[in-house]
VEXMARNU-426069 format. One record per residue (C-alpha): z, x, y; residue in one letter. Coordinates in steps of 0.25 Angstrom, whole numbers, padded with zeros to 4 digits, always signed. Layout:
BEGIN
ZXYa
...
This chain:
BEGIN
-0091-0113-0038x
-0099-0125-0035x
-0114-0122-0036x
-0116-0124-0022x
-0105-0114-0018x
-0104-0099-0019x
-0092-0092-0024x
-0088-0077-0029x
-0093-0072-0042x
-0084-0075-0054x
-0080-0065-0064x
-0090-0071-0075x
-0101-0071-0066x
-0101-0085-0059x
-0096-0089-0045x
-0081-0091-0044x
-0081-0105-0046x
-0092-0106-0056x
-0087-0104-0070x
-0095-0104-0084x
-0092-0116-0092x
-0087-0108-0104x
-0074-0106-0096x
-0073-0119-0090x
-0067-0127-0101x
-0053-0127-0095x
-0060-0137-0085x
-0053-0151-0088x
-0063-0162-0090x
-0060-0173-0081x
-0067-0187-0079x
-0081-0188-0082x
-0091-0189-0072x
-0101-0201-0072x
-0115-0196-0073x
-0129-0202-0069x
-0134-0198-0083x
-0129-0208-0092x
-0131-0201-0105x
-0126-0187-0098x
-0113-0195-0094x
-0111-0199-0107x
-0112-0185-0113x
-0103-0181-0101x
-0092-0191-0106x
-0093-0186-0120x
-0093-0172-0116x
-0081-0175-0109x
-0073-0183-0119x
-0078-0182-0134x
-0074-0193-0144x
-0069-0183-0155x
-0068-0169-0159x
-0079-0170-0168x
-0088-0174-0156x
-0083-0161-0149x
-0093-0152-0156x
-0105-0161-0152x
-0101-0161-0138x
-0101-0147-0138x
-0116-0149-0137x
-0116-0160-0127x
-0120-0152-0116x
-0128-0140-0115x
-0131-0130-0105x
-0145-0122-0105x
-0155-0116-0098x
-0169-0120-0096x
-0180-0110-0091x
-0191-0115-0081x
-0202-0108-0076x
-0195-0094-0077x
-0181-0099-0071x
-0169-0105-0077x
-0160-0117-0075x
-0148-0123-0081x
-0149-0134-0090x
-0137-0145-0094x
-0141-0155-0105x
-0134-0164-0114x
-0138-0165-0129x
-0134-0179-0131x
-0142-0184-0119x
-0156-0178-0118x
-0159-0186-0105x
-0149-0178-0097x
-0150-0163-0094x
-0148-0155-0080x
-0155-0143-0075x
-0150-0132-0066x
-0157-0126-0055x
-0169-0116-0058x
-0164-0101-0058x
-0171-0088-0059x
-0161-0082-0070x
-0155-0087-0082x
-0140-0083-0078x
-0142-0092-0066x
-0145-0104-0073x
-0133-0101-0083x
-0124-0102-0072x
-0130-0116-0066x
-0129-0121-0081x
-0114-0118-0081x
-0113-0124-0068x
-0120-0136-0072x
-0112-0136-0085x
-0099-0136-0077x
-0102-0147-0068x
-0106-0156-0079x
-0094-0155-0087x
-0086-0158-0074x
-0095-0168-0067x
-0104-0174-0077x
-0119-0173-0076x
-0120-0178-0060x
-0111-0165-0058x
-0121-0156-0066x
-0132-0162-0058x
-0127-0160-0044x
-0123-0146-0048x
-0137-0142-0052x
-0142-0146-0038x
-0130-0137-0033x
-0135-0125-0041x
-0148-0126-0035x
-0142-0119-0022x
-0133-0110-0031x
-0136-0095-0032x
-0128-0087-0042x
-0123-0074-0038x
-0127-0061-0046x
-0114-0059-0052x
-0114-0074-0058x
-0127-0072-0063x
-0123-0060-0070x
-0111-0066-0077x
-0119-0078-0081x
-0118-0081-0096x
-0127-0091-0103x
-0117-0092-0115x
-0108-0100-0105x
-0119-0112-0106x
-0116-0114-0121x
-0101-0113-0118x
-0101-0123-0108x
-0097-0136-0116x
-0081-0138-0117x
-0075-0142-0131x
-0067-0155-0132x
-0055-0145-0135x
-0056-0137-0122x
-0057-0151-0114x
-0044-0156-0120x
-0037-0143-0120x
-0035-0131-0129x
-0024-0124-0122x
-0032-0123-0108x
-0025-0127-0096x
-0031-0140-0089x
-0025-0136-0076x
-0028-0122-0068x
-0016-0111-0071x
-0009-0105-0060x
-0007-0090-0060x
+0007-0084-0057x
+0009-0076-0043x
+0003-0079-0030x
-0010-0074-0024x
-0019-0082-0033x
-0031-0087-0026x
-0043-0096-0030x
-0055-0088-0037x
-0063-0100-0042x
-0059-0113-0048x
-0053-0108-0061x
-0048-0094-0056x
-0038-0088-0047x
-0038-0074-0041x
-0028-0066-0036x
-0035-0058-0025x
-0028-0046-0024x
-0026-0042-0039x
-0040-0049-0041x
-0034-0055-0054x
-0039-0069-0059x
-0032-0080-0065x
-0040-0091-0073x
-0033-0104-0070x
-0041-0113-0080x
-0050-0111-0092x
-0050-0103-0105x
-0044-0091-0098x
-0034-0099-0090x
-0022-0090-0087x
-0030-0077-0088x
-0029-0066-0078x
-0042-0059-0075x
-0047-0047-0067x
-0061-0042-0064x
-0067-0032-0073x
-0070-0019-0065x
-0082-0016-0074x
-0090-0030-0072x
-0081-0038-0062x
-0079-0048-0074x
-0065-0055-0075x
-0057-0050-0087x
-0043-0055-0092x
-0031-0046-0087x
-0015-0048-0088x
-0007-0058-0081x
-0001-0053-0067x
+0012-0047-0068x
+0024-0056-0069x
+0034-0053-0058x
+0048-0048-0062x
+0059-0049-0054x
+0068-0036-0055x
+0081-0042-0048x
+0081-0032-0039x
+0086-0033-0025x
+0080-0024-0013x
+0084-0020+0000x
+0078-0009+0008x
+0079-0002+0022x
+0075+0010+0029x
+0081+0019+0039x
+0076+0030+0048x
+0082+0041+0056x
+0075+0047+0069x
+0081+0061+0073x
+0070+0065+0082x
+0057+0058+0087x
+0053+0043+0083x
+0055+0037+0069x
+0042+0041+0061x
+0045+0034+0048x
+0043+0019+0044x
+0048+0011+0032x
+0044-0002+0026x
+0053-0010+0018x
+0046-0021+0009x
+0057-0028+0001x
+0048-0040-0004x
+0034-0036-0005x
+0028-0049-0011x
+0033-0056+0002x
+0029-0046+0011x
+0015-0046+0005x
+0015-0062+0006x
+0019-0062+0020x
+0012-0050+0026x
-0002-0048+0017x
-0002-0063+0012x
-0003-0059-0002x
+0007-0061-0013x
+0012-0050-0022x
+0018-0059-0033x
+0015-0051-0045x
+0026-0040-0042x
+0040-0039-0048x
+0051-0040-0038x
+0058-0034-0031x
+0045-0030-0024x
+0046-0021-0012x
+0040-0009-0006x
+0045+0001+0003x
+0038+0012+0012x
+0043+0024+0021x
+0033+0031+0029x
+0036+0044+0037x
+0028+0047+0049x
+0025+0061+0049x
+0020+0064+0063x
+0021+0050+0070x
+0025+0036+0066x
+0012+0029+0067x
+0008+0033+0052x
+0021+0029+0047x
+0021+0016+0055x
+0006+0012+0050x
+0010+0015+0035x
+0022+0007+0037x
+0014-0006+0041x
+0004-0005+0032x
+0012-0001+0019x
+0012-0015+0014x
-0003-0017+0018x
-0007-0007+0008x
+0004-0009-0002x
+0003-0024-0005x
-0012-0026-0008x
-0012-0015-0017x
+0000-0021-0025x
-0006-0034-0025x
-0019-0028-0032x
-0012-0030-0046x
-0004-0042-0051x
-0002-0036-0064x
+0010-0027-0068x
+0009-0014-0060x
+0013-0001-0068x
+0023+0008-0060x
+0012+0019-0059x
+0002+0008-0053x
+0013+0005-0043x
+0014+0019-0039x
-0001+0021-0037x
+0000+0008-0028x
+0009+0014-0019x
+0001+0027-0019x
-0011+0018-0015x
-0004+0012-0004x
+0000+0026+0002x
-0015+0030+0002x
-0020+0016+0007x
-0010+0019+0018x
-0014+0034+0020x
-0029+0031+0020x
-0028+0021+0031x
-0018+0031+0039x
-0029+0042+0039x
-0038+0032+0045x
-0029+0027+0057x
-0024+0032+0070x
-0012+0038+0063x
-0020+0048+0054x
-0013+0060+0059x
+0001+0053+0058x
+0006+0058+0045x
+0015+0048+0036x
+0024+0051+0023x
+0026+0039+0015x
+0035+0034+0003x
+0032+0019-0003x
+0041+0012-0014x
+0036-0001-0021x
+0046-0009-0030x
+0042-0019-0039x
+0054-0024-0048x
+0061-0013-0054x
+0050-0003-0051x
+0049+0007-0039x
+0038+0015-0036x
+0037+0025-0024x
+0026+0033-0018x
+0025+0043-0006x
+0019+0054+0002x
+0025+0064+0010x
+0040+0069+0012x
+0046+0056+0005x
+0055+0053-0007x
+0061+0041-0015x
+0074+0041-0022x
+0080+0030-0031x
+0096+0030-0030x
+0102+0020-0041x
+0116+0015-0039x
+0120+0022-0052x
+0113+0035-0056x
+0107+0045-0049x
+0096+0045-0038x
+0081+0047-0043x
+0070+0052-0035x
+0057+0044-0036x
+0048+0051-0027x
+0048+0065-0019x
+0034+0067-0012x
+0029+0081-0011x
+0025+0086+0004x
+0037+0094+0009x
+0035+0105+0017x
+0047+0113+0010x
+0040+0113-0003x
+0032+0126-0005x
+0021+0120-0013x
+0017+0110-0003x
+0017+0119+0009x
+0007+0129+0001x
-0002+0117-0001x
-0003+0113+0013x
-0006+0128+0016x
-0017+0128+0006x
-0022+0116+0014x
-0022+0124+0027x
-0010+0118+0032x
+0001+0123+0039x
+0017+0121+0036x
+0025+0125+0047x
+0040+0120+0051x
+0040+0111+0039x
+0026+0104+0045x
+0012+0104+0040x
+0001+0107+0050x
-0014+0107+0048x
-0015+0118+0058x
-0005+0126+0066x
-0006+0138+0076x
+0004+0150+0075x
+0009+0158+0065x
+0004+0172+0060x
-0010+0175+0056x
-0008+0173+0041x
-0002+0158+0044x
-0015+0155+0053x
-0025+0160+0042x
-0017+0152+0031x
-0018+0140+0040x
-0032+0141+0043x
-0040+0130+0040x
-0053+0137+0037x
-0059+0151+0036x
-0065+0150+0051x
-0050+0147+0055x
-0045+0159+0047x
-0054+0169+0052x
-0053+0163+0066x
-0068+0161+0068x
-0072+0158+0083x
-0078+0144+0085x
-0094+0146+0082x
-0092+0156+0072x
-0094+0163+0064x
-0107+0168+0068x
-0108+0179+0057x
-0100+0187+0046x
-0097+0197+0056x
-0088+0187+0064x
-0081+0183+0051x
-0077+0198+0047x
-0073+0200+0061x
-0063+0190+0060x
-0058+0194+0047x
-0055+0208+0050x
-0048+0203+0062x
-0038+0194+0054x
-0037+0202+0043x
-0031+0214+0049x
-0020+0203+0055x
-0017+0196+0040x
-0019+0206+0030x
-0006+0208+0022x
-0005+0223+0022x
-0004+0222+0039x
+0008+0213+0039x
+0021+0218+0042x
+0034+0216+0033x
+0038+0203+0038x
+0025+0196+0037x
+0022+0185+0025x
+0013+0194+0017x
+0010+0183+0008x
+0004+0174+0019x
-0004+0186+0025x
-0010+0189+0011x
-0014+0174+0009x
-0019+0174+0024x
-0027+0187+0022x
-0034+0181+0009x
-0037+0168+0017x
-0045+0177+0028x
-0052+0184+0017x
-0057+0172+0011x
-0061+0165+0024x
-0069+0178+0028x
-0077+0177+0015x
-0080+0162+0017x
-0085+0163+0032x
-0093+0176+0029x
-0101+0168+0018x
-0102+0155+0026x
-0108+0164+0038x
-0118+0170+0029x
-0121+0157+0022x
-0125+0149+0036x
-0118+0153+0049x
-0122+0140+0057x
-0116+0130+0045x
-0104+0140+0044x
-0101+0139+0061x
-0102+0123+0060x
-0092+0125+0048x
-0083+0132+0057x
-0085+0121+0068x
-0081+0110+0059x
-0068+0117+0053x
-0063+0120+0066x
-0064+0106+0071x
-0051+0099+0074x
-0055+0085+0068x
-0042+0078+0068x
-0045+0077+0083x
-0053+0067+0088x
-0058+0077+0097x
-0061+0088+0086x
-0068+0077+0078x
-0077+0072+0089x
-0080+0087+0092x
-0085+0090+0078x
-0093+0078+0076x
-0099+0078+0090x
-0093+0064+0093x
-0084+0058+0105x
-0071+0062+0104x
-0066+0049+0113x
-0056+0041+0105x
-0060+0027+0101x
-0056+0016+0093x
-0069+0012+0088x
-0075+0024+0079x
-0085+0018+0071x
-0097+0024+0078x
-0090+0038+0080x
-0087+0039+0066x
-0101+0036+0062x
-0106+0047+0072x
-0095+0056+0066x
-0100+0055+0052x
-0114+0058+0056x
-0108+0071+0063x
-0101+0074+0050x
-0113+0074+0042x
-0120+0082+0052x
-0108+0093+0052x
-0108+0093+0037x
-0123+0096+0036x
-0122+0107+0046x
-0111+0114+0036x
-0119+0112+0024x
-0122+0127+0021x
-0107+0129+0020x
-0105+0119+0008x
-0102+0131-0002x
-0090+0135+0007x
-0075+0130+0007x
-0074+0126+0021x
-0086+0117+0021x
-0079+0105+0014x
-0068+0106+0025x
-0078+0106+0035x
-0084+0093+0030x
-0071+0086+0027x
-0067+0090+0043x
-0080+0083+0048x
-0076+0070+0040x
-0063+0071+0046x
-0068+0072+0060x
-0076+0059+0057x
-0063+0052+0052x
-0056+0057+0065x
-0068+0051+0073x
-0067+0038+0064x
-0052+0036+0067x
-0049+0027+0080x
-0040+0031+0091x
-0037+0028+0105x
-0037+0038+0118x
-0022+0036+0119x
-0018+0038+0105x
-0027+0049+0101x
-0019+0061+0107x
-0006+0056+0100x
-0013+0054+0087x
-0019+0069+0088x
-0006+0074+0091x
-0001+0073+0078x
-0011+0083+0073x
-0002+0093+0080x
+0010+0088+0071x
+0014+0094+0058x
+0018+0085+0046x
+0031+0087+0039x
+0026+0085+0024x
+0013+0089+0017x
+0012+0075+0012x
+0008+0063+0020x
-0001+0052+0023x
-0010+0051+0036x
-0008+0065+0042x
-0024+0066+0042x
-0025+0079+0049x
-0017+0086+0038x
-0024+0079+0027x
-0039+0079+0030x
-0048+0088+0030x
-0038+0097+0023x
-0027+0090+0015x
-0015+0098+0021x
-0006+0086+0019x
-0009+0077+0007x
-0005+0062+0004x
-0003+0061-0010x
+0007+0050-0014x
+0018+0053-0024x
+0025+0041-0031x
+0037+0039-0040x
+0043+0026-0048x
+0057+0022-0053x
+0063+0009-0058x
+0074+0002-0052x
+0086-0001-0059x
+0089-0015-0065x
+0104-0014-0061x
+0112-0009-0049x
+0106-0004-0037x
+0097+0008-0033x
+0091+0013-0019x
+0078+0019-0016x
+0077+0029-0006x
+0063+0031+0001x
+0063+0043+0011x
+0054+0051+0018x
+0055+0065+0027x
+0070+0070+0028x
+0075+0059+0020x
+0067+0063+0008x
+0074+0076+0007x
+0087+0071+0004x
+0091+0073-0011x
+0094+0061-0020x
+0108+0063-0022x
+0111+0063-0007x
+0103+0050-0006x
+0112+0043-0015x
+0125+0049-0011x
+0124+0047+0005x
+0121+0033+0003x
+0130+0028-0009x
+0138+0020-0001x
+0126+0013+0005x
+0120+0009-0008x
+0119-0006-0003x
+0114-0002+0011x
+0099+0003+0011x
+0097+0004+0026x
+0110+0013+0028x
+0105+0021+0015x
+0092+0024+0021x
+0098+0028+0035x
+0108+0037+0028x
+0098+0044+0020x
+0090+0046+0034x
+0103+0051+0040x
+0105+0061+0029x
+0091+0068+0030x
+0088+0080+0037x
+0092+0079+0052x
+0080+0088+0056x
+0070+0077+0052x
+0066+0069+0064x
+0065+0056+0057x
+0070+0051+0043x
+0068+0039+0036x
+0071+0032+0023x
+0071+0019+0015x
+0082+0014+0006x
+0078+0002-0005x
+0091-0004-0013x
+0088-0011-0025x
+0099-0019-0032x
+0098-0027-0045x
+0101-0042-0044x
+0104-0044-0058x
+0118-0050-0060x
+0128-0040-0068x
+0130-0045-0083x
+0145-0044-0082x
+0150-0052-0070x
+0156-0044-0058x
+0172-0047-0058x
+0176-0057-0048x
+0183-0052-0036x
+0192-0059-0027x
+0185-0064-0015x
+0191-0062-0001x
+0196-0073+0006x
+0186-0077+0017x
+0182-0088+0026x
+0170-0094+0020x
+0157-0096+0028x
+0146-0106+0026x
+0137-0105+0015x
+0125-0095+0018x
+0135-0087+0028x
+0141-0073+0027x
+0152-0067+0036x
+0148-0054+0041x
+0154-0043+0050x
+0146-0031+0056x
+0146-0018+0065x
+0135-0017+0074x
+0129-0005+0080x
+0120-0007+0092x
+0111+0003+0099x
+0104+0005+0112x
+0090+0002+0107x
+0094-0013+0105x
+0087-0022+0116x
+0092-0036+0112x
+0104-0040+0119x
+0117-0044+0110x
+0127-0053+0114x
+0136-0048+0104x
+0136-0035+0109x
+0149-0027+0109x
+0144-0015+0117x
+0132-0006+0118x
+0129+0001+0105x
+0132+0016+0104x
+0120+0020+0097x
+0107+0024+0104x
+0096+0019+0094x
+0095+0010+0081x
+0096+0023+0073x
+0109+0027+0079x
+0115+0014+0077x
+0111+0013+0062x
+0117+0028+0060x
+0130+0022+0066x
+0129+0010+0057x
+0127+0018+0044x
+0138+0027+0048x
+0147+0015+0050x
+0142+0008+0037x
+0145+0020+0028x
+0160+0020+0034x
+0161+0005+0031x
+0155+0007+0016x
+0165+0018+0014x
+0177+0011+0021x
+0174-0004+0023x
+0188-0008+0030x
+0182+0001+0042x
+0174-0010+0046x
+0183-0017+0056x
+0186-0003+0063x
+0172+0001+0063x
+0167-0012+0068x
+0177-0012+0080x
+0173+0003+0083x
+0157+0003+0081x
+0151-0011+0082x
+0144-0016+0094x
+0145-0030+0091x
+0154-0039+0098x
+0160-0044+0084x
+0168-0031+0083x
+0177-0035+0093x
+0182-0046+0085x
+0197-0045+0081x
+0203-0041+0068x
+0194-0042+0056x
+0183-0050+0063x
+0177-0036+0069x
+0162-0037+0067x
+0163-0051+0061x
+0151-0060+0063x
+0157-0071+0055x
+0149-0081+0046x
+0134-0079+0047x
+0123-0088+0042x
+0109-0083+0042x
+0101-0083+0054x
+0113-0081+0063x
+0110-0066+0064x
+0097-0058+0063x
+0089-0058+0051x
+0093-0044+0048x
+0108-0048+0049x
+0106-0059+0039x
+0099-0052+0029x
+0109-0040+0029x
+0122-0050+0030x
+0117-0059+0019x
+0113-0049+0009x
+0128-0044+0009x
+0138-0046-0001x
+0152-0051+0005x
+0160-0038+0009x
+0147-0029+0009x
+0142-0020+0021x
+0127-0022+0023x
+0116-0012+0026x
+0114-0008+0040x
+0104-0016+0048x
+0097-0018+0062x
+0098-0031+0070x
+0094-0033+0085x
+0109-0031+0088x
+0110-0017+0082x
+0113-0011+0068x
+0123-0019+0059x
+0133-0016+0048x
+0137-0029+0042x
+0147-0032+0031x
+0148-0047+0025x
+0163-0052+0024x
+0159-0065+0016x
């Protein structure tokens, strides 16, 4: 920090470029600067270059720094014992620590630029205002430690040039220090602490030594991934995210590096839309924006449990923002996977699961989240939270059913006794309502076919409601009736929330003023219910008032509001989810509690990771492995097969398959096999033949089209291609026959063994998806299914 410029506070209390001279011994002393004071210049030369090692001790006392006191004020003083004619004073200061900081700056300039430089600095210091943090960190002992020794000047192991830390993302903090902004780790480039890494203390914000950043390790694993979905009814609700190289993606999309992670470094996500696709789409678009900054907060070695917590924090961050968005009612289940080196961690919420399928050995379940509605314990928890489970769906409130079911699903005592709006007026009204219902639900009054357990529980709840309401009416009738009005409000609709708070229900995008008015109305409501604080429904009523404010705060448009609120009438297929605000607040009918798992990828051979949601999550591990054993090298085909094997009653099903393969060469060389005699192509070319499946959703003209595709949709074309690929993997010699029968490309009409042959291809002759698939194959291998602008392809590399 030049005295005339400002700067952020340094860890030791000085501004970020102003360093105490006790730690500046690393500065290389260059050519001396001529001083206007002859004796000072002579001493300056002697200080820079002592003639002998014995003279070193005396030169330690050549330059002295001190503090002078004048008229209750303080100022720094720099003087030379061998030249009484030379002294230089700093500006007058109100406090001694300010003068100490001036002295350190004067000493620094004297060592670097001589007396002239120190004099110029003294003038500049008159305009300098030290910050409170700098003043607090000033230490007068640094004045005594100012002088450099000959040993330090000539070199005692300290670097003469600034060190460069490994990794990317370092930026300049001050002239001697770099900082990694995301992790807030500092690196000292020069001086006694050169090469040290430092972190700020949480206690006093001073810098303390810390360990060096993690040195990335390449675990020699290749990664390929693909997703598939199968829509039976309605629209596609699920979204998948495949990030095979997260350092590269972080650098390109978020403009910061992730250079301290092991490789391979990849992340995957599968989001299951439960009521609509909006929430899943939003989560897919924002997944990396939440995960990558969290991952960048630490450049030291991550423990496995820390990575698990990181994924859970990612889910929580997505959920928190989703609840505030216009998609608050659109629930979503999610499963996330993070791969760093050979470590695999997963986290999820909802009806999701993760399975690791090694090439040798039995498959392993990594994660199976709770929340399935065929789980008796989960259904009981939902009922206790005043939710309703019907036809494998969760509802907050549902009409119909017998009287016992209605009472058990009622949200509060007023609903149980069916008290009319505006009541209860007195105890008599409460008792009258109780007697009317008691005759209907008393267990002894039910027939043989009735569910006596439910009626017994309903009667007990009826009794409890009567006692509570009688006590509340006796306590304060007006507060009781206000409480009843709040509890009956439907605050998840904008009209209901506005009616409760007395505000305008018109949808708007600018809700700041409305929210402020809503908070005032909420406080007034809570005040009017204050007499009911000792009763259970009071806390529920307060939560409802706060939820009404949040509903008003949420922006919306007149066109979108009916569609958003229509979701309130739809049930949820799981008891655990993100979003779904109406089922989570104020009553936690649905929970958002992430669960996590971990595993270690094998160091040899290959394995596959299955990320499943919805119907595919119900498939058992053995079936996942057996049904795709022949598709071990085709992740897209594998994921599609899992979707097709799932329960057909599910409207939509999705899966992600990630394939890991060791790239370590085997210790014993493979036996040489006789190569087929083929015509050689140019270097960097491959010879490919293919089968093309077109569909009616294609819009781009195809000059190589043989005929109109028989498939109606891309999904139908993928299913046809999968069936064909499975036949080819079992009987490779069927290619020519199947190509002529099924391919919609003109190449299938070529004679003899040239059916489907595209010849020798170089990169760039086909679309990028085609090139990626073709050049990843070994000779004679069949590739995975992929889609281009022409349709769905099966390819085989011939040479």
